[in-house]
KETITOR-974546 format. One record per atom (N, C-alpha, C, O): z, x, y; residue in three letters. Coordinates in pm, whole numbers, padded with zeros to 5 digits, always signed. Atoms other than C-alpha are relative to their C-alpha. Example, Ala and Ser with C-alpha at 12.3 -4.5 7.8 and 13.67 -1.06 7.14 Angstrom:
<sites>
+00000+00089-00119ALA/+00780+01230-00450ALA/+00000+00090+00120ALA/+00066+00194+00118ALA/-00006-00082-00119SER/+00714+01367-00106SER/+00073-00077+00109SER/+00090-00026+00220SER/
</sites>
This chain:
<sites>
+00033+00017+00139MET/+07358+15024+20106MET/+00101-00096-00063MET/+00221-00087-00037MET/-00086+00098+00066LEU/+07497+14740+19894LEU/+00019+00032-00147LEU/-00071+00084-00213LEU/-00033-00014+00141PHE/+07666+14753+19557PHE/+00058-00131-00050PHE/+00122-00204+00026PHE/-00066+00115+00063SER/+07767+14477+19317SER/+00113+00056-00085SER/+00100+00162-00147SER/-00118-00045+00073GLY/+08109+14506+19156GLY/+00036-00094-00113GLY/+00028-00216-00099GLY/-00041+00076+00118VAL/+08226+14396+18812VAL/+00128+00063-00055VAL/+00142+00186-00058VAL/-00122-00046+00067HIS/+08566+14420+18646HIS/+00011-00072-00134HIS/-00012-00193-00143HIS/-00014+00057+00134ILE/+08627+14366+18274ILE/+00144+00017-00046ILE/+00202+00125-00035ILE/-00134-00005+00059VAL/+08963+14280+18119VAL/-00013-00028-00149VAL/-00108-00093-00193VAL/+00011+00016+00145SER/+09036+14284+17748SER/+00089-00110-00057SER/+00069-00153-00170SER/-00089+00105+00051ASN/+09313+14023+17719ASN/+00068-00072+00118ASN/+00055-00031+00233ASN/-00064+00083-00104HIS/+09516+13764+17908HIS/+00106+00076+00078HIS/+00116+00061+00200HIS/-00105-00077-00067THR/+09806+13999+17986THR/-00060+00096+00101THR/-00010+00109+00213THR/+00069-00091-00091GLU/+09571+14253+18140GLU/-00061-00078+00117GLU/-00062-00030+00230GLU/+00059+00084-00105ALA/+09401+13973+18334ALA/+00102-00034+00107ALA/+00071-00029+00226ALA/-00106+00034-00096ILE/+09729+13870+18496ILE/+00030+00119+00090ILE/+00035+00105+00213ILE/-00031-00120-00078LYS/+09810+14226+18605LYS/-00115+00037+00092LYS/-00094+00067+00210LYS/+00114-00048-00078ASN/+09461+14310+18722ASN/-00044-00099+00108ASN/-00099-00058+00210ASN/+00030+00100-00103PHE/+09409+13984+18911PHE/+00080+00032+00126PHE/+00026+00031+00237PHE/-00086-00033-00113THR/+09701+14077+19134THR/-00044+00130+00067THR/-00050+00138+00189THR/+00045-00129-00055LYS/+09580+14436+19175LYS/-00131-00017+00077LYS/-00146+00039+00186LYS/+00130+00016-00065LEU/+09226+14328+19262LEU/+00013-00073+00133LEU/-00055-00039+00230LEU/-00021+00070-00127LYS/+09345+14085+19528LYS/+00045+00099+00107LYS/-00002+00096+00220LYS/-00054-00099-00092LYS/+09535+14369+19690LYS/-00107+00101+00043LYS/-00113+00139+00160LYS/+00102-00101-00027ILE/+09244+14615+19667ILE/-00116-00055+00082ILE/-00166+00013+00172ILE/+00126+00051-00055LEU/+08959+14387+19775LEU/+00015-00090+00122LEU/-00086-00124+00184LEU/-00021+00102-00103ILE/+09114+14155+20035ILE/-00064+00036+00134ILE/-00104-00055+00208ILE/+00056-00040-00130ASP/+08983+14357+20333ASP/-00151+00022-00002ASP/-00209+00059+00099ASP/+00144-00022+00011CYS/+08624+14379+20206CYS/-00077-00114+00065CYS/-00042-00231+00051CYS/+00074+00095-00083GLU/+08368+14206+20423GLU/-00049-00123-00076GLU/-00034-00235-00027GLU/+00060+00113+00072TRP/+08201+13989+20157TRP/+00080-00045-00122TRP/+00032-00127-00201TRP/-00082+00040+00114PHE/+08482+13957+19904PHE/+00046-00144+00016PHE/+00095-00183+00122PHE/-00036+00142-00001ASP/+08546+13592+19816ASP/+00112-00022-00101ASP/+00086-00033-00221ASP/-00117+00016+00087LEU/+08897+13547+19677LEU/-00011-00125-00087LEU/+00032-00124-00202LEU/+00010+00124+00077SER/+08819+13191+19566SER/-00087+00019-00124SER/-00061-00044-00227SER/+00085-00026+00117GLN/+08546+13319+19333GLN/+00076+00080-00107GLN/+00062+00053-00226GLN/-00083-00075+00094LEU/+08784+13571+19175LEU/+00102-00093-00066LEU/+00121-00088-00187LEU/-00099+00094+00054GLU/+09049+13301+19134GLU/-00064-00095-00101GLU/-00006-00123-00206GLU/+00071+00091+00091LYS/+08795+13068+18972LYS/-00026+00068-00134LYS/-00001+00009-00239LYS/+00030-00072+00124GLN/+08689+13331+18716GLN/+00129+00027-00080GLN/+00130+00017-00202GLN/-00129-00025+00064TYR/+09053+13416+18644TYR/+00052-00127-00067TYR/+00093-00123-00183TYR/-00052+00126+00053LEU/+09155+13052+18596LEU/-00084-00055-00116LEU/-00032-00124-00203LEU/+00087+00042+00110GLU/+08854+12988+18370GLU/+00018+00086-00124GLU/-00040+00058-00229GLU/-00029-00085+00115GLY/+08982+13264+18141GLY/-00110+00098-00033GLY/-00117+00149-00145GLY/+00108-00096+00024LYS/+08678+13485+18180LYS/+00058+00141-00007LYS/+00158+00172+00057LYS/-00043-00139+00012PHE/+08714+13850+18082PHE/-00092+00095+00076PHE/-00062+00214+00088PHE/+00089-00078-00086THR/+08421+13973+18294THR/-00006-00070+00134THR/-00048-00185+00144THR/-00008+00059-00132TRP/+08467+13915+18664TRP/-00104+00059+00093TRP/-00107+00181+00115TRP/+00097-00041-00102ASP/+08181+13930+18914ASP/+00075+00001+00132ASP/+00120-00103+00180ASP/-00079-00015-00121LEU/+08348+14063+19227LEU/-00081-00013+00128LEU/-00025-00015+00237LEU/+00084+00018-00118GLY/+08052+14023+19460GLY/-00064+00128+00048GLY/-00081+00223-00028GLY/+00072-00112-00060GLN/+07881+14263+19697GLN/+00092+00081+00091GLN/+00182+00027+00156GLN/-00082-00091-00079PHE/+08028+14566+19870PHE/-00087+00103+00069PHE/-00190+00145+00016PHE/+00066-00107-00074LEU/+07916+14815+20132LEU/+00039+00134-00060LEU/+00146+00147-00120LEU/-00028-00131+00058ASP/+07897+15180+20030ASP/+00132+00060+00050ASP/+00204+00123-00027ASP/-00126-00052-00053ILE/+08187+15272+20259ILE/+00120-00071-00064ILE/+00226-00011-00083ILE/-00107+00074+00068GLU/+08398+14999+20093GLU/+00018+00053-00142GLU/+00131+00063-00190GLU/-00006-00050+00138VAL/+08312+15134+19747VAL/+00083+00128-00007VAL/+00163+00145-00098VAL/-00079-00124-00003GLU/+08455+15475+19839GLU/+00149-00031+00009GLU/+00230+00024-00066GLU/-00141+00037-00019ARG/+08781+15318+19957ARG/+00056-00071-00124ARG/+00168-00045-00167ARG/-00042+00075+00118ILE/+08799+15081+19660ILE/+00025+00094-00117ILE/+00125+00079-00188ILE/-00017-00094+00112ASN/+08752+15364+19409ASN/+00128+00081+00014ASN/+00195+00108-00086ASN/-00126-00072-00023GLU/+09041+15556+19568GLU/+00119-00087-00038GLU/+00210-00042-00107GLU/-00111+00091+00032LYS/+09271+15253+19544LYS/+00006-00030-00150LYS/+00114-00043-00207LYS/+00004+00026+00145CYS/+09157+15186+19187CYS/+00066+00114-00077CYS/+00141+00090-00172CYS/-00064-00115+00067ARG/+09259+15538+19084ARG/+00151-00007+00017ARG/+00225+00018-00078ARG/-00144+00010-00027GLU/+09601+15486+19247GLU/+00066-00107-00086GLU/+00179-00090-00131GLU/-00058+00114+00073LEU/+09655+15153+19066LEU/-00044-00009-00145LEU/-00013-00107-00214LEU/+00045-00006+00140SER/+09495+15252+18732SER/-00079-00124-00041SER/-00044-00193-00137SER/+00088+00113+00029ILE/+09222+14990+18737ILE/-00143+00048+00021ILE/-00168+00139+00100ILE/+00139-00045-00012GLN/+08846+15023+18700GLN/-00092-00115+00040GLN/-00086-00224-00017GLN/+00107+00091-00042ILE/+08563+14845+18880ILE/-00130+00076-00018ILE/-00140+00192+00021ILE/+00132-00061+00017THR/+08203+14918+18786THR/-00089-00049+00113THR/-00104-00169+00136THR/+00090+00033-00111PHE/+07965+14931+19080PHE/-00143+00038-00037PHE/-00168+00146-00090PHE/+00142-00026+00017ASP/+07586+14905+19055ASP/-00067-00017+00134ASP/-00043-00114+00206ASP/+00074+00006-00126ARG/+07361+14979+19348ARG/-00101-00113-00006ARG/-00177-00125-00102ARG/+00095+00111-00005LYS/+07164+14673+19451LYS/-00133+00050+00053LYS/-00138+00131+00145LYS/+00134-00036-00043VAL/+06791+14710+19486VAL/-00037-00082+00123VAL/-00008-00202+00128VAL/+00039+00071-00122ALA/+06652+14619+19828ALA/-00085-00121-00034ALA/-00174-00115-00119ALA/+00074+00122+00024GLY/+06521+14265+19837GLY/+00058-00086-00111GLY/+00001-00190-00144GLY/-00059+00079+00110SER/+06752+14142+19556SER/+00133-00060+00041SER/+00223-00074-00041SER/-00125+00054-00052GLU/+07023+13992+19776GLU/+00021-00147-00031GLU/+00094-00212+00044GLU/-00013+00144+00032ASN/+06998+13645+19612ASN/+00139-00034-00040ASN/+00167-00149-00070ASN/
</sites>
């Protein structure tokens, strides 16, 4: 099962801290694209599309997020919507 992940920051200071945390949390995920996260960060966006994640990755990510006090919102992808 696939999930899409999104992270929202409220200001530039939070973006700096959370960019570093997210790199650490997501680097081992199969479809995570660090260059896309870096692009969104450098463009000053406050809503970051983190890409697609497997259900087993979501469990691990949520544990790490709790440890590092960061939140990622995951939405289950509907079959056939992998565009």
